[in-house]
C-alpha positions in Angstrom: 0.0 0.0 0.0 1.0 3.6 0.0 0.9 6.4 -2.6 2.3 5.5 -6.0 4.3 8.8 -6.1 6.6 9.4 -3.1 5.7 12.5 -1.1 9.2 14.0 -0.3 7.7 16.3 2.3 6.1 13.3 4.1 9.4 11.6 4.1 11.1 14.7 5.4 8.6 15.0 8.3 9.5 11.4 9.2 13.3 11.8 9.1 15.7 11.9 12.0 19.3 13.0 11.7 22.4 11.5 13.2 25.7 13.4 13.5 24.1 16.2 11.5 21.1 18.5 11.3 18.6 19.3 8.7 20.4 22.6 8.1 23.7 21.1 7.2 24.8 21.6 3.6 25.0 17.9 2.8 21.4 17.4 4.1 20.1 20.4 2.1 21.9 18.9 -1.0 20.1 15.5 -0.3 16.6 17.0 -0.1 17.2 19.1 -3.2 18.3 16.0 -5.1 15.4 13.9 -3.9 12.9 16.7 -4.8 14.3 17.0 -8.3 14.4 13.2 -8.9 11.7 11.8 -11.1 8.9 9.7 -9.5 10.7 6.6 -10.6 14.0 7.7 -9.1 12.3 8.5 -5.8 10.8 5.0 -5.8 14.2 3.6 -6.5 15.6 5.6 -3.6 13.0 4.0 -1.2 13.9 0.6 -2.5 17.6 1.3 -2.0 17.2 2.7 1.6 14.2 0.6 2.8 13.6 -2.3 0.4 10.1 -0.9 -0.4 9.0 1.3 -3.3 6.3 3.3 -1.5 5.9 5.3 1.7 3.0 4.8 4.1 0.0 7.0 3.5 0.4 9.1 6.7 3.0 9.8 9.4 1.3 7.6 11.9 1.6 4.6 9.6 5.5 4.7 9.6 6.8 1.7 11.4 10.1 3.6 12.0 11.6 6.9 11.1 13.9 7.4 8.1 17.4 8.2 9.3 20.1 10.2 7.6 23.6 10.1 8.9 26.8 11.8 7.7 29.3 9.1 6.9 32.4 9.5 9.1 35.3 10.4 6.9 37.8 7.5 6.6 40.9 7.3 4.5 38.9 7.8 1.2 38.0 11.2 -0.2 34.2 11.7 0.4 33.7 12.6 -3.3 35.0 9.2 -4.3 32.4 7.3 -2.1 28.9 6.2 -2.6 26.1 6.5 0.0 25.5 3.5 2.2 22.0 2.2 2.9 20.8 0.0 5.7 17.4 -1.3 4.6 16.6 -3.0 8.0 17.0 0.4 9.7 15.5 2.6 6.9 18.7 4.6 7.0 21.3 6.1 4.7 24.9 7.3 5.4 25.9 10.1 3.2 29.5 11.1 2.6 30.0 14.9 3.0 30.1 15.7 -0.7 31.7 18.9 -1.8 29.0 19.9 -4.3 25.3 19.4 -4.9 26.1 17.8 -8.3 28.4 15.2 -6.7 25.7 14.2 -4.2 23.0 14.1 -6.9 25.2 12.0 -9.2 26.5 9.6 -6.6 23.0 9.1 -5.1 21.5 8.5 -8.5 24.3 6.0 -9.3 23.7 4.2 -6.0 19.9 3.9 -6.4 20.3 2.7 -10.0 23.3 0.3 -9.7 23.4 -0.9 -6.1 20.2 -2.9 -5.8 21.6 -5.7 -3.5 20.1 -5.1 -0.1 22.8 -4.2 2.5 25.7 -5.1 0.3 28.6 -6.9 2.0 31.1 -4.9 -0.1 32.3 -1.4 0.5 30.1 1.0 -1.5 33.0 3.3 -2.4 34.7 0.3 -4.2 31.8 0.2 -6.7 32.0 3.7 -8.1 33.9 4.0 -11.4 34.6 7.5 -12.7 34.8 6.2 -16.3 31.1 5.7 -16.5 
């Protein structure tokens, strides 16, 4: 069940933030990208982050909150990494990308090419700049 077209504002109202706030630049980039995505891409995002293609109809129907976390910087440059999703927890870890375009492109790549649920590999090993 749920609406066939994802309501970005409903998702936003049901999102919590870890190690960041909704006013952080990376989070603003994220919401801008999701808003600009096509309905199909939004559905792909939900499948990537939650294993479902639709949101519940109302806030009270959410079994858990969507969570966004800024990925802790490791030895890899953030712009070379992909977002990491945890479908069991309806959460995504976002690298602190340097530009909106980088976030949009990496998120779009991840939702399109990383369909395995909770991949055992490291997401930043999947990205190929030659594509």
